[in-house]
C-alpha positions as CSV (number, residue, x, y, z in Angstrom):
1,M,-2.2,20.6,-9.8
2,V,-0.2,20.1,-6.9
3,T,3.2,19.9,-5.5
4,L,5.3,18.6,-3.1
5,T,8.5,19.0,-1.5
6,V,10.8,15.9,-0.8
7,E,10.0,16.3,3.1
8,Q,6.1,16.6,2.5
9,A,6.4,13.7,0.2
10,A,7.7,11.8,2.7
11,E,5.5,12.5,5.7
12,R,2.0,11.3,3.1
13,L,4.5,8.0,2.0
14,G,5.4,7.4,5.5
15,V,9.0,7.1,4.5
16,I,12.2,9.5,6.0
17,P,13.1,12.0,3.0
18,R,16.1,9.9,1.8
19,R,13.8,7.4,0.7
20,V,12.1,10.2,-1.4
21,R,15.1,11.5,-2.8
22,A,16.2,7.3,-3.6
23,L,12.8,6.8,-5.6
24,I,13.8,10.2,-7.6
25,A,16.9,8.9,-8.5
26,S,16.2,5.9,-9.3
27,G,13.5,7.1,-12.0
28,Q,10.5,5.4,-9.4
29,L,9.0,9.1,-8.4
30,P,9.2,11.5,-11.0
31,A,10.0,14.9,-9.9
32,V,11.3,18.5,-11.0
33,K,14.2,19.6,-9.6
34,L,13.7,23.7,-9.2
35,G,17.2,25.5,-9.1
36,E,20.9,24.0,-9.2
37,G,23.5,21.4,-7.7
38,R,22.7,20.5,-4.1
39,R,20.8,23.0,-3.1
40,G,18.4,23.0,-5.3
41,N,14.7,22.1,-4.2
42,W,12.7,18.8,-5.8
43,Q,8.6,18.9,-6.6
44,I,6.5,16.2,-6.9
45,K,3.4,16.2,-8.8
46,E,0.6,14.6,-5.2
47,A,-0.8,12.4,-7.8
48,D,2.4,10.7,-8.8
49,L,2.7,9.2,-5.0
50,R,0.4,6.6,-5.9
51,L,2.9,5.0,-9.1
52,V,5.3,4.3,-5.2
53,Q,2.5,3.8,-2.5
54,M,2.8,0.2,-2.9
55,L,6.7,-0.6,-2.8
56,P,8.0,-1.3,0.4
57,S,10.7,0.8,2.5
58,G,13.0,-1.5,3.4
59,R,16.2,-2.4,2.0
60,R,16.0,-5.7,-0.5
61,G,18.2,-9.0,1.2
62,V,18.8,-7.6,4.2
63,Q,18.1,-10.3,6.7
64,N,18.2,-9.3,10.7
65,K,21.2,-11.0,12.1
66,S,20.1,-10.0,16.3
67,K,19.3,-13.4,17.9
């Protein structure tokens, strides 16, 4: 079983680490936290990335107002 850090998962998914943490927080991406509090590190199974690869990476409902 290959596990990845948040940063490694973000690189493979083509998103920023904050997006990976949001997917974990929402329950869409399974992960295990090693350590306590804010200093804990998330470990993500490489195989679980397929669960979120097809999700849109942008915010929903946000329209570009620059014209």
